[in-house]
C-alpha positions as CSV (number, residue, x, y, z in Angstrom):
1,X,31.5,-60.7,-16.0
2,X,34.3,-58.0,-16.1
3,X,36.6,-60.3,-14.0
4,X,36.1,-63.1,-16.5
5,X,37.3,-60.8,-19.4
6,X,40.3,-59.8,-17.3
7,X,41.2,-63.4,-16.6
8,X,41.0,-64.2,-20.3
9,X,43.2,-61.2,-21.2
10,X,45.7,-61.9,-18.5
11,X,47.5,-65.0,-20.0
12,X,47.9,-63.3,-23.4
13,X,49.9,-60.5,-21.8
14,X,52.1,-62.9,-19.8
15,X,53.0,-64.9,-22.9
16,X,54.2,-61.9,-24.7
17,X,51.8,-62.3,-27.6
18,X,50.9,-58.6,-27.8
19,X,52.4,-57.5,-31.1
20,X,51.6,-55.1,-33.9
21,X,53.5,-54.5,-37.2
22,X,53.4,-52.2,-40.2
23,X,55.5,-51.8,-43.4
24,X,55.7,-49.0,-45.9
25,X,57.5,-48.6,-49.2
26,X,58.0,-45.1,-50.7
27,X,60.0,-43.2,-53.3
28,X,63.4,-42.0,-52.2
29,X,62.6,-38.3,-52.4
30,X,62.9,-35.6,-49.8
31,X,59.2,-34.9,-49.3
32,X,58.7,-38.5,-48.0
33,X,61.0,-38.0,-45.0
34,X,58.2,-36.1,-43.2
35,X,55.7,-38.7,-44.3
36,X,57.8,-41.5,-42.7
37,X,58.2,-39.5,-39.5
38,X,54.4,-38.9,-39.2
39,X,53.5,-42.5,-40.1
40,X,55.7,-43.9,-37.3
41,X,54.2,-41.4,-34.9
42,X,50.7,-42.4,-35.9
43,X,51.6,-46.1,-35.6
44,X,52.7,-45.7,-31.9
45,X,50.0,-43.1,-31.0
46,X,47.6,-45.8,-29.5
47,X,50.3,-46.5,-26.9
48,X,50.1,-42.9,-25.7
49,X,53.9,-42.2,-25.8
50,X,55.3,-39.3,-23.9
51,X,56.2,-36.2,-25.8
52,X,59.9,-36.9,-25.3
53,X,59.5,-40.5,-26.6
54,X,57.6,-39.2,-29.7
55,X,60.1,-36.5,-30.4
56,X,63.1,-38.9,-30.0
57,X,61.5,-41.5,-32.3
58,X,60.5,-39.0,-35.0
59,X,64.0,-37.5,-35.0
60,X,65.7,-40.9,-35.3
61,X,63.3,-41.9,-38.2
62,X,63.9,-38.6,-39.9
63,X,67.7,-39.1,-39.7
64,X,67.5,-42.7,-41.0
65,X,65.2,-41.9,-43.9
66,X,67.2,-38.8,-44.8
67,X,70.4,-40.9,-44.9
68,X,68.7,-43.4,-47.2
69,X,67.5,-40.7,-49.6
70,X,70.7,-38.6,-49.7
71,X,73.4,-41.2,-49.2
72,X,71.8,-44.4,-50.4
73,X,70.4,-43.0,-53.6
74,X,72.1,-39.6,-53.8
75,X,68.8,-37.9,-54.2
76,X,69.8,-34.5,-52.9
77,X,66.9,-32.4,-54.3
78,X,65.1,-30.7,-51.5
79,X,68.2,-30.9,-49.2
80,X,70.1,-28.0,-50.8
81,X,71.9,-25.2,-49.1
82,X,69.8,-22.8,-47.0
83,X,67.9,-20.5,-49.3
84,X,68.4,-22.7,-52.3
85,X,65.1,-24.0,-53.8
86,X,65.1,-27.4,-55.3
87,X,62.1,-29.5,-56.2
88,X,61.4,-32.1,-53.5
89,X,60.0,-34.7,-55.9
90,X,63.1,-34.9,-58.2
91,X,65.5,-37.8,-58.1
92,X,68.9,-38.5,-59.4
93,X,68.6,-42.2,-58.9
94,X,65.4,-44.2,-58.8
95,X,64.9,-46.1,-55.6
96,X,62.6,-47.0,-52.7
97,X,62.9,-46.6,-49.0
98,X,61.5,-49.5,-46.9
99,X,60.2,-48.7,-43.4
100,X,59.1,-51.5,-41.1
101,X,57.9,-51.0,-37.5
102,X,56.9,-53.6,-34.9
103,X,55.7,-53.1,-31.4
104,X,56.3,-56.1,-29.2
105,X,55.9,-56.1,-25.4
106,X,56.3,-52.3,-25.2
107,X,59.4,-52.2,-27.4
108,X,59.3,-50.3,-30.7
109,X,61.5,-51.9,-33.4
110,X,62.2,-49.8,-36.5
111,X,64.0,-50.8,-39.7
112,X,64.8,-48.3,-42.5
113,X,66.2,-49.9,-45.6
114,X,67.5,-48.7,-48.9
115,X,68.9,-50.7,-51.8
116,X,71.3,-48.0,-52.9
117,X,75.0,-47.5,-53.0
118,X,75.7,-48.8,-49.5
119,X,78.4,-47.6,-47.2
120,X,82.0,-48.5,-47.9
121,X,83.4,-47.7,-44.5
122,X,80.7,-48.1,-41.9
123,X,82.9,-47.4,-38.9
124,X,84.0,-44.1,-40.4
125,X,80.4,-43.2,-41.4
126,X,79.2,-43.6,-37.9
127,X,81.7,-41.2,-36.4
128,X,80.1,-37.9,-35.2
129,X,80.7,-35.0,-37.6
130,X,81.8,-37.2,-40.5
131,X,79.9,-36.5,-43.7
132,X,80.3,-37.3,-47.4
133,X,78.1,-34.4,-48.4
134,X,79.7,-31.3,-46.9
135,X,78.6,-29.3,-49.9
136,X,75.0,-29.8,-48.7
137,X,75.9,-28.5,-45.3
138,X,75.2,-31.9,-43.8
139,X,76.4,-32.0,-40.1
140,X,77.5,-35.7,-40.0
141,X,75.4,-36.3,-36.9
142,X,72.7,-38.6,-38.3
143,X,74.0,-41.8,-36.7
144,X,74.9,-40.0,-33.5
145,X,71.4,-38.7,-33.2
146,X,69.9,-42.1,-33.9
147,X,72.1,-43.6,-31.2
148,X,71.4,-40.9,-28.7
149,X,67.6,-40.9,-29.1
150,X,67.0,-44.7,-29.4
151,X,67.9,-47.5,-26.9
152,X,69.7,-49.6,-29.6
153,X,71.1,-49.0,-33.0
154,X,72.5,-51.5,-35.5
155,X,73.6,-50.7,-39.1
156,X,74.2,-53.3,-41.7
157,X,75.5,-52.2,-45.1
158,X,77.1,-53.6,-48.2
159,X,78.6,-51.5,-51.0
160,X,76.3,-51.5,-54.1
161,X,73.6,-53.4,-52.2
162,X,72.3,-51.0,-49.7
163,X,71.9,-50.3,-46.0
164,X,69.5,-51.4,-43.2
165,X,69.3,-49.3,-40.1
166,X,67.7,-51.1,-37.1
167,X,66.6,-49.2,-34.0
168,X,64.8,-50.0,-30.8
169,X,63.1,-48.0,-28.2
170,X,61.5,-49.3,-25.0
171,X,58.4,-47.2,-24.5
172,X,57.5,-46.1,-20.9
173,X,53.9,-46.9,-21.6
174,X,54.7,-50.4,-22.5
175,X,55.0,-51.7,-18.9
176,X,51.4,-51.0,-18.0
177,X,50.0,-52.0,-21.4
178,X,51.9,-55.2,-21.8
179,X,52.2,-56.2,-18.1
180,X,56.0,-55.7,-18.1
181,X,58.4,-54.4,-15.5
């Protein structure tokens, strides 16, 4: 009887139909950055990712969400200089951050979207150490970290319409779960 179940499960793996998705929408305030990070970690937890994979993914999500909040909507409360206390639920501009995740055949796909001010010069914004918020002691390494910790990074932005950050990471556990390489 066990072999029959394995035979039935086998073709589904080979056709690549193993897929799981989630979507979240939350206010563009600094306290929700940690919520997004933990939500993605919980979403991939059933795949038993390595500590390194989990850390990389959480860092990339944190950077993308923080960029949406600070740069997309200019909601800087909670991201002040060290030692400065600012309320984490305050906002300068109303807005939502949209987080979508999909696991398909052992690859995690993440999208972080804002409908804020957009990026005028995307090429310049993606340069390491470039920041438009030096007064907040921002390092300008957000996109560089996303690129370093994920396998693929794509950024699409239009001024006054917003930004979508798309990232992918092939999980080591995916090969034995999904019958891959």
